[in-house]
C-alpha positions as CSV (number, residue, x, y, z in Angstrom):
1,M,39.1,46.2,-19.1
2,K,40.1,45.2,-15.5
3,Y,40.9,41.1,-14.9
4,I,40.9,39.2,-11.9
5,I,42.5,36.0,-12.7
6,V,41.7,33.3,-10.0
7,T,44.1,30.3,-9.6
8,G,44.7,27.2,-7.1
9,G,47.1,25.1,-5.5
10,V,47.7,22.3,-3.2
11,M,44.3,20.4,-4.3
12,S,41.4,20.4,-6.7
13,G,38.0,20.9,-5.3
14,L,39.4,23.8,-3.0
15,G,36.3,26.1,-4.3
16,K,38.1,27.9,-6.9
17,G,34.5,28.5,-8.6
18,I,32.9,29.3,-5.6
19,T,35.5,32.2,-4.8
20,A,35.3,33.4,-8.2
21,A,31.5,33.6,-8.5
22,S,31.8,35.1,-4.9
23,I,34.0,38.0,-6.1
24,G,31.8,38.6,-9.0
25,R,28.6,39.0,-6.5
26,L,30.8,41.4,-4.2
27,L,31.6,43.7,-7.5
28,K,28.1,43.6,-8.6
29,N,27.0,44.7,-5.3
30,K,29.5,47.6,-5.3
31,G,27.9,48.6,-8.7
32,F,30.5,47.1,-11.3
33,E,29.4,45.4,-14.3
34,V,31.3,42.1,-14.2
35,T,31.5,38.9,-16.7
36,A,33.5,35.6,-16.0
37,I,35.4,33.1,-17.8
38,K,36.5,29.7,-16.9
39,I,39.5,27.8,-18.5
40,D,39.5,24.1,-18.3
41,P,42.8,22.5,-19.2
42,Y,41.1,19.3,-20.5
43,I,41.4,18.4,-24.1
44,N,37.7,17.9,-24.8
45,C,36.5,20.5,-26.6
46,D,33.2,20.9,-24.0
47,A,31.8,19.1,-21.5
48,G,28.9,17.6,-23.4
49,T,30.5,13.9,-23.8
50,M,32.1,13.8,-20.4
51,N,30.7,11.2,-17.6
52,P,28.9,12.7,-14.7
53,F,30.7,10.2,-12.6
54,Q,34.1,11.8,-13.9
55,H,32.7,15.3,-14.2
56,G,29.6,16.2,-12.4
57,E,26.9,18.2,-13.9
58,V,27.1,19.3,-17.5
59,Y,25.6,23.0,-17.2
60,I,23.9,24.1,-20.3
61,L,23.9,27.8,-21.4
62,K,21.3,30.0,-23.4
63,D,23.3,29.6,-26.7
64,G,23.5,25.6,-26.1
65,G,27.0,25.7,-24.6
66,E,27.5,22.4,-22.6
67,V,30.2,23.6,-19.9
68,D,31.7,23.1,-16.6
69,L,29.3,23.6,-13.8
70,D,31.3,26.3,-12.3
71,L,29.3,28.5,-15.1
72,G,26.2,27.5,-13.0
73,H,27.6,29.1,-9.9
74,Y,28.8,32.3,-12.0
75,E,25.0,32.5,-13.2
76,R,23.6,31.9,-10.2
77,F,25.9,34.2,-7.8
78,M,26.0,36.9,-10.4
79,G,22.7,37.0,-12.2
80,C,24.0,37.0,-15.6
81,E,23.3,34.8,-18.5
82,F,26.6,33.6,-20.4
83,T,27.5,31.7,-23.8
84,K,29.9,28.9,-24.3
85,D,32.4,31.2,-25.2
86,H,32.7,31.8,-21.5
87,N,34.3,28.3,-21.4
88,I,37.5,27.8,-22.7
89,T,39.3,24.4,-22.6
90,T,42.5,23.2,-24.4
91,G,40.5,21.4,-27.0
92,T,38.9,24.6,-28.3
93,I,42.4,26.5,-28.1
94,Y,44.3,23.8,-30.1
95,L,41.7,23.0,-32.3
96,S,41.5,26.9,-33.5
97,V,45.3,27.2,-33.8
98,I,45.1,24.1,-35.9
99,E,42.6,25.4,-38.1
100,K,44.4,28.6,-38.5
101,E,47.6,26.8,-39.5
102,R,45.7,24.6,-42.1
103,Q,44.4,27.7,-43.3
104,G,48.1,29.4,-43.8
105,E,47.0,32.3,-41.4
106,Y,50.7,31.7,-39.5
107,L,52.5,32.7,-43.0
108,G,54.5,29.7,-42.9
109,S,56.0,30.1,-39.1
110,T,56.6,26.9,-37.3
111,V,53.3,27.0,-34.9
112,Q,54.2,26.8,-31.1
113,I,53.5,26.9,-27.4
114,I,54.6,30.3,-27.4
115,P,53.4,32.4,-29.2
116,H,50.8,30.9,-30.9
117,I,48.8,28.7,-28.0
118,T,49.2,31.3,-25.7
119,N,48.2,34.2,-28.0
120,E,45.4,32.5,-28.8
121,I,44.5,31.9,-25.2
122,K,45.1,35.5,-24.7
123,D,42.7,36.8,-27.7
124,S,39.8,34.5,-26.3
125,I,40.0,36.0,-23.2
126,R,39.9,39.5,-24.2
127,R,37.6,39.0,-27.0
128,V,34.8,37.5,-24.7
129,A,35.6,40.4,-22.0
130,E,35.2,42.9,-24.7
131,R,31.9,41.5,-26.1
132,S,30.2,41.2,-22.9
133,G,30.2,45.2,-22.2
134,A,31.4,44.2,-18.5
135,E,34.0,46.6,-16.7
136,I,35.7,43.6,-14.6
137,C,36.4,40.2,-16.0
138,L,36.9,37.3,-13.9
139,V,39.0,34.3,-15.1
140,E,39.2,31.1,-13.4
141,V,42.0,28.9,-14.5
142,G,41.1,25.1,-13.9
143,G,43.2,22.4,-12.4
144,T,46.0,23.3,-9.8
145,V,49.5,25.1,-10.2
146,G,52.2,22.6,-11.3
147,D,49.7,20.6,-13.7
148,I,51.0,20.0,-17.0
149,E,47.8,20.8,-18.6
150,S,47.4,24.0,-17.0
151,M,51.1,25.5,-18.0
152,P,50.2,27.3,-21.6
153,F,47.1,29.1,-19.4
154,L,49.4,30.3,-16.9
155,E,51.9,31.3,-18.9
156,A,48.9,33.5,-21.3
157,V,47.8,34.9,-18.0
158,R,51.4,35.9,-17.0
159,Q,51.8,37.4,-20.0
160,M,48.6,39.6,-19.8
161,H,49.9,40.7,-16.6
162,R,52.9,41.8,-18.2
163,E,51.3,43.6,-21.0
164,S,49.0,45.8,-18.4
165,P,50.0,45.1,-14.9
166,E,47.6,47.8,-13.5
167,D,44.6,46.2,-15.0
168,C,45.5,42.7,-13.7
169,I,45.3,41.3,-10.4
170,F,46.1,37.3,-9.2
171,V,43.7,35.8,-6.5
172,H,45.3,32.7,-5.4
173,V,43.2,29.9,-3.6
174,T,44.8,27.8,-1.4
175,L,44.6,25.5,1.7
176,V,45.6,25.4,5.3
177,P,44.6,22.0,6.8
178,T,44.3,21.8,10.6
179,D,46.6,19.0,12.2
180,S,45.4,16.3,14.9
181,M,46.6,18.8,17.8
182,G,44.2,21.7,16.2
183,D,47.2,24.0,14.6
184,Q,46.6,25.4,11.4
185,K,49.6,24.5,8.9
186,T,50.7,26.8,6.2
187,K,53.5,25.2,4.5
188,P,50.9,23.6,1.7
189,S,50.2,27.4,1.2
190,Q,53.7,28.5,1.0
191,H,54.8,25.7,-1.1
192,S,51.7,26.2,-3.7
193,V,52.7,30.1,-3.9
194,K,56.3,28.9,-4.7
195,A,55.2,26.8,-7.3
196,L,53.0,29.8,-8.6
197,R,56.1,32.0,-8.4
198,E,58.2,29.7,-10.2
199,V,56.1,29.8,-13.4
200,G,56.5,33.7,-13.0
201,I,53.3,35.0,-11.1
202,H,53.2,36.4,-8.0
203,P,49.7,36.3,-6.3
204,D,48.3,39.7,-5.1
205,I,45.8,38.2,-3.0
206,I,45.7,34.6,-1.3
207,V,42.2,33.3,-0.1
208,V,43.1,30.7,2.5
209,R,40.4,27.8,2.7
210,S,40.1,26.3,6.0
211,K,38.0,24.4,8.3
212,D,38.0,27.1,11.0
213,P,38.8,31.1,10.6
214,L,42.1,31.7,9.9
215,N,43.9,32.5,13.3
216,P,46.3,35.4,13.5
217,S,49.7,33.5,13.6
218,A,48.9,31.5,10.4
219,R,47.8,34.8,8.7
220,D,50.9,36.8,9.7
221,K,53.1,33.3,8.6
222,I,51.5,33.5,5.1
223,A,51.6,37.4,4.4
224,L,55.5,36.9,5.6
225,F,56.4,33.8,3.7
226,C,54.2,34.5,0.7
227,D,55.2,37.9,0.2
228,V,51.9,39.7,0.5
229,P,50.4,42.5,2.6
230,L,48.6,41.1,5.5
231,E,45.5,42.7,4.7
232,A,45.7,40.4,1.2
233,V,45.7,37.3,3.1
234,I,41.6,36.7,3.1
235,S,40.0,33.8,5.6
236,A,37.6,31.7,3.6
237,Y,36.4,29.2,6.5
238,D,34.1,26.5,5.8
239,A,30.4,27.8,5.3
240,K,27.1,26.0,6.2
241,D,26.0,27.0,2.8
242,I,27.8,28.2,-0.1
243,Y,25.7,31.2,-0.7
244,E,27.3,32.8,2.8
245,V,30.7,32.4,1.2
246,P,30.6,36.1,-0.5
247,L,29.3,37.4,3.0
248,I,32.5,35.6,4.8
249,L,35.1,37.2,1.9
250,E,33.2,40.7,2.6
251,R,33.6,40.4,6.2
252,G,37.6,39.6,5.4
253,G,37.8,42.8,3.1
254,L,38.4,41.4,-0.2
255,S,35.8,43.6,-2.3
256,D,37.8,46.8,-0.5
257,Y,41.0,45.5,-1.3
258,L,40.3,44.8,-5.0
259,L,38.8,48.2,-5.6
260,E,41.9,49.8,-4.1
261,R,44.2,47.8,-6.1
262,F,42.2,49.0,-9.1
263,N,41.8,52.3,-7.9
264,L,38.0,51.8,-8.2
265,K,35.5,53.9,-5.7
266,P,32.2,51.9,-4.9
267,R,29.2,53.0,-6.8
268,A,26.7,51.5,-4.6
269,D,26.0,48.9,-1.5
270,D,23.4,46.0,-2.7
271,R,22.4,44.1,0.4
272,T,19.7,42.3,-1.7
273,W,22.5,38.8,-1.5
274,E,22.7,39.4,2.4
275,E,18.9,39.9,2.9
276,M,18.5,36.5,1.4
277,V,21.2,34.8,3.5
278,E,19.5,36.1,6.5
279,R,16.1,35.0,5.4
280,M,17.4,31.6,4.4
281,K,19.3,31.0,8.0
282,K,16.0,32.0,9.6
283,L,13.6,29.2,7.9
284,D,12.9,26.2,10.2
285,R,10.3,24.3,8.6
286,H,11.6,21.1,6.6
287,V,10.0,19.2,3.7
288,R,11.5,16.1,2.2
289,I,11.8,15.5,-1.6
290,A,13.3,12.2,-3.2
291,I,15.4,12.4,-6.3
292,V,15.4,9.3,-8.2
293,G,18.6,9.2,-10.4
294,K,21.5,7.1,-11.9
295,Y,24.4,9.2,-10.5
296,I,23.5,9.8,-7.1
297,E,27.0,8.8,-5.8
298,I,28.2,11.8,-7.3
299,K,25.9,14.6,-5.9
300,D,27.2,17.5,-8.5
301,A,25.9,15.5,-11.0
302,Y,22.5,16.8,-10.3
303,L,23.9,20.2,-8.8
304,S,21.5,22.6,-10.5
305,I,18.6,20.8,-9.5
306,K,19.7,20.8,-5.8
307,E,20.2,24.7,-5.9
308,A,16.7,25.2,-7.6
309,L,15.0,23.5,-5.0
310,K,17.1,25.6,-2.5
311,H,15.9,28.8,-4.2
312,A,12.2,27.3,-4.5
313,G,12.5,26.6,-0.4
314,I,13.7,30.1,0.2
315,D,10.9,31.4,-1.6
316,N,8.1,29.4,-0.2
317,G,9.7,29.8,3.7
318,C,11.3,26.0,3.7
319,L,14.3,24.2,4.0
320,V,14.2,21.2,1.4
321,D,15.9,18.2,2.3
322,I,17.0,15.6,-0.3
323,K,16.5,11.7,0.1
324,W,18.5,10.4,-2.8
325,V,17.1,7.2,-4.2
326,E,19.0,5.1,-6.6
327,A,16.9,4.2,-9.6
328,E,18.7,0.7,-10.2
329,D,17.5,-0.2,-6.7
330,L,13.9,0.5,-7.2
331,E,14.0,-2.0,-10.3
332,K,14.4,-5.1,-7.8
333,M,11.7,-3.8,-5.5
334,D,8.0,-4.8,-5.3
335,I,5.3,-2.7,-4.7
336,D,5.8,-2.7,-1.0
337,G,9.4,-1.8,-1.3
338,V,8.8,0.9,-3.4
339,R,6.3,2.2,-0.9
340,E,8.6,1.9,2.0
341,V,11.3,4.3,0.1
342,F,8.9,6.8,-0.4
343,S,7.0,6.8,2.6
344,D,9.0,9.3,4.5
345,V,9.1,11.7,1.3
346,E,6.2,14.9,0.5
347,G,7.4,14.9,-3.1
348,I,9.3,13.1,-5.9
349,L,11.5,14.2,-8.5
350,V,12.7,12.5,-11.6
351,P,15.8,14.4,-13.3
352,G,17.6,13.9,-16.7
353,G,19.9,11.1,-17.9
354,F,20.5,8.9,-20.9
355,G,20.5,5.2,-21.3
356,T,19.0,2.1,-20.0
357,R,20.4,1.7,-16.7
358,G,17.8,2.9,-14.1
359,S,15.0,3.7,-16.5
360,E,12.9,1.0,-15.2
361,G,13.2,1.8,-11.4
362,K,12.4,5.6,-12.6
363,I,9.4,4.6,-14.1
364,K,8.3,2.7,-10.9
365,A,9.0,6.2,-9.0
366,I,6.9,7.9,-11.4
367,R,3.8,5.4,-11.0
368,Y,4.1,5.5,-7.3
369,A,3.9,9.4,-7.3
370,R,0.9,9.5,-10.0
371,E,-1.2,6.7,-8.4
372,N,-0.7,7.8,-4.9
373,K,-0.9,11.6,-5.4
374,V,2.2,12.4,-4.4
375,P,3.7,15.6,-6.0
376,F,5.7,14.6,-9.0
377,L,8.1,16.7,-11.2
378,G,10.0,15.2,-14.0
379,L,12.6,16.7,-15.8
380,C,14.0,16.0,-19.6
381,F,14.1,12.3,-19.2
382,G,12.1,12.2,-16.3
383,F,9.5,14.1,-18.2
384,Q,9.5,11.2,-20.9
385,L,9.3,8.6,-18.9
386,A,6.4,9.9,-17.3
387,V,4.8,9.8,-20.7
388,V,6.1,6.4,-21.0
389,E,4.5,5.0,-17.6
390,F,1.2,6.6,-18.4
391,A,1.0,4.9,-21.8
392,R,1.5,1.5,-20.2
393,H,-0.7,1.9,-17.1
394,V,-3.5,4.2,-18.2
395,L,-3.5,3.8,-21.8
396,G,-2.7,0.2,-21.8
397,L,0.2,0.1,-24.0
398,E,2.3,-2.5,-21.6
399,E,5.1,-2.5,-23.9
400,A,5.5,1.1,-24.6
401,A,8.9,2.7,-23.9
402,S,11.4,5.1,-25.4
403,A,13.3,4.1,-28.5
404,E,16.3,5.5,-26.5
405,V,16.0,2.5,-24.0
406,S,14.9,-0.6,-26.0
407,E,13.1,-1.8,-29.4
408,T,9.3,-1.6,-28.6
409,P,6.1,-1.9,-30.6
410,Y,5.0,1.4,-28.9
411,P,7.9,3.9,-29.1
412,V,6.0,6.7,-27.4
413,I,9.2,8.2,-26.9
414,E,11.0,8.6,-30.4
415,I,14.0,10.3,-31.6
416,L,14.1,14.0,-33.0
417,P,14.0,13.7,-36.7
418,E,17.0,15.9,-37.4
419,Q,18.9,13.5,-35.2
420,R,18.6,10.5,-36.9
421,N,21.8,10.7,-38.8
422,V,23.9,12.5,-36.5
423,R,27.1,10.5,-36.4
424,N,29.2,13.3,-33.9
425,M,28.3,13.0,-30.2
426,G,29.8,16.5,-29.1
427,G,27.5,19.5,-29.4
428,T,24.6,17.7,-31.7
429,M,21.8,17.5,-29.3
430,R,18.8,19.9,-28.9
431,L,20.6,22.4,-27.0
432,G,20.0,25.7,-25.0
433,D,17.1,28.2,-25.6
434,A,13.8,27.6,-27.1
435,E,10.5,29.5,-26.9
436,I,7.5,27.3,-25.8
437,T,3.9,28.6,-25.9
438,L,1.9,27.5,-22.8
439,E,-1.8,26.7,-23.2
440,E,-4.5,29.0,-21.5
441,G,-6.6,27.5,-18.5
442,T,-3.7,24.8,-17.6
443,R,-1.4,24.7,-14.9
444,A,1.7,25.3,-16.6
445,Y,0.2,28.8,-17.9
446,E,-1.2,29.6,-14.2
447,I,2.4,28.9,-12.7
448,Y,4.6,31.1,-15.5
449,G,1.5,33.7,-15.9
450,K,2.0,34.3,-19.2
451,S,1.8,32.3,-23.0
452,K,5.1,32.4,-23.8
453,I,8.3,31.2,-21.9
454,I,11.9,30.6,-23.0
455,E,13.6,27.4,-21.5
456,R,17.1,25.7,-21.9
457,H,17.1,22.3,-23.5
458,R,19.6,19.1,-24.0
459,H,18.0,16.0,-25.4
460,R,17.8,13.9,-28.5
461,Y,14.4,12.5,-28.3
462,E,10.7,13.6,-28.0
463,V,7.5,12.6,-27.4
464,N,6.2,10.6,-30.6
465,P,3.2,12.7,-32.4
466,R,1.5,9.5,-33.3
467,Y,0.7,8.9,-29.7
468,I,-0.3,12.4,-28.7
469,E,-4.1,12.4,-29.3
470,A,-4.5,9.0,-27.5
471,I,-2.5,9.9,-24.5
472,E,-4.4,13.2,-24.1
473,K,-7.7,11.4,-24.4
474,K,-7.1,9.4,-21.2
475,G,-6.4,12.7,-19.1
476,M,-2.7,13.6,-19.6
477,V,-2.6,17.1,-21.1
478,F,0.5,18.6,-23.1
479,S,0.4,22.3,-22.1
480,G,3.6,23.6,-23.3
481,K,4.8,23.2,-26.9
482,C,7.3,24.4,-29.1
483,G,5.9,24.3,-32.8
484,N,5.0,20.6,-32.7
485,R,7.3,19.4,-30.1
486,M,5.9,18.6,-26.7
487,E,7.3,20.6,-24.0
488,I,5.3,20.3,-20.9
489,A,3.3,17.4,-19.6
490,E,0.5,17.4,-16.7
491,I,-2.3,16.0,-15.0
492,P,-4.9,17.6,-14.1
493,D,-6.9,15.7,-11.5
494,H,-3.7,15.0,-9.5
495,P,-2.3,17.5,-6.9
496,F,0.9,18.2,-8.5
497,F,1.9,16.3,-11.4
498,I,4.1,17.9,-14.2
499,G,6.9,17.0,-16.7
500,T,9.2,19.3,-18.8
501,Q,11.2,18.4,-21.7
502,F,13.3,21.6,-21.0
503,H,15.8,21.9,-17.7
504,P,14.2,24.6,-15.9
505,E,17.0,24.4,-13.0
506,F,19.2,26.1,-15.3
507,K,17.5,29.1,-15.2
508,S,16.8,29.4,-11.3
509,R,18.4,32.1,-9.3
510,P,18.4,32.4,-5.3
511,D,16.4,35.9,-6.1
512,N,14.6,34.6,-8.9
513,P,13.4,30.9,-8.6
514,S,12.4,29.0,-11.3
515,P,8.6,29.0,-11.5
516,V,7.9,25.2,-11.9
517,F,10.5,24.5,-9.0
518,R,8.2,27.3,-7.0
519,A,5.4,25.8,-7.8
520,F,6.6,22.3,-7.3
521,V,7.9,23.1,-3.5
522,R,4.9,24.6,-2.8
523,A,2.7,21.9,-3.8
524,V,5.0,19.5,-1.8
525,M,4.4,22.0,1.6
526,E,0.3,21.5,1.0
527,Y,1.0,17.8,0.4
528,A,3.0,17.7,3.6
């Protein structure tokens, strides 16, 4: 197994995740089987209980793992499906070590950071890498070099390099800012590499983030003062779109240098990604879709939805512009205000979420889309609120609501039976893949073109079975089901009105868009 360890310095948010995902894409283009692991130094066992305002999107894997959004980048760029073992946190490592200590596995030893914690980290990395069947494993170490939380992980990967130096390459992502005079300043990168060397790690490759392409002088300085070959200093300047990053790194010679260091020869020259990017860059038609959410200040809270809309746009030959609408603002508006908000969009999307805040604003958006025949897509909580809106304004149950949001005599959305006695919040929702049966003759069946599909879930509530018959009699069709659970709702006499209990955005890829998003964007184009 070959390992590529990606670290970062100077500041967070430089793009380690995109760099790691891009390296994975480039190696796959060359014909290699690649897997990836994200290390998050926080003490949480997973991202499931973390607030989107702090952490951005919680990405859901096929086995129900609630993980960092970088795993989403990995899956989209590399075309793989990962499991929760591919996201290692301080919490999971320490929990495992403590459980082993309680069971007496350390034979009375004093349990310490070194060797017990670092051994657990190394074992976790190697176990995931070997199970994947891949040849090359990317390991992104979250945080910034110098963070206290990252130290055990950096020590563990240092030991991995020491144990097998020919099979381990360090890629350090750093920053070269531009001052007011237009000069590129290399000192932050130099200090970042110095901090990395102080923990015993010497970078093999330095990926330099900058606004503009790295000039020869700055590149020479970094090579000299950071003690790496000139060809190992890779310029990763700002791209118009993240999907261009692999092409920028390829032009900089990154994949060739990596393969040379591993003494590997390219086996293929796949240009599919490059062709997709070139097609995207030539698009000139625009459509505008409103996303009505409660976390819109943090756009990364809806990252996979943004990407799925982009994928569907590329497939349909258009660029999707997003109008961000704060759900709480809609709650204060009358119908004229709501109409004004949506007057310049051709589609409305209501994403997932939890709790009362903004829910009535989302219901107003759904009602506007239904009554004005505007293409609509509701995801998870958006699906549930579409059922609530229909029950209120078509079925005539004015006090209908979700039991999650308020007490009501008409709980058309009720908690899942298996969730009623749940006390621990982490990892206890209905999570991950489930098989769904589609009813022939419906729009959902037309969209997917088959009767069985598998999609990912993250929810605690469902459509209350007591109201299904009454709702369907009034014209809403539940066209997708998982056993006795309603998974898809649609209104046949509407140009496009679909809600899904699942999250189709998590399975969308640039070269294989989600069928639901593809159909939604196509309907938006027809409406426009």
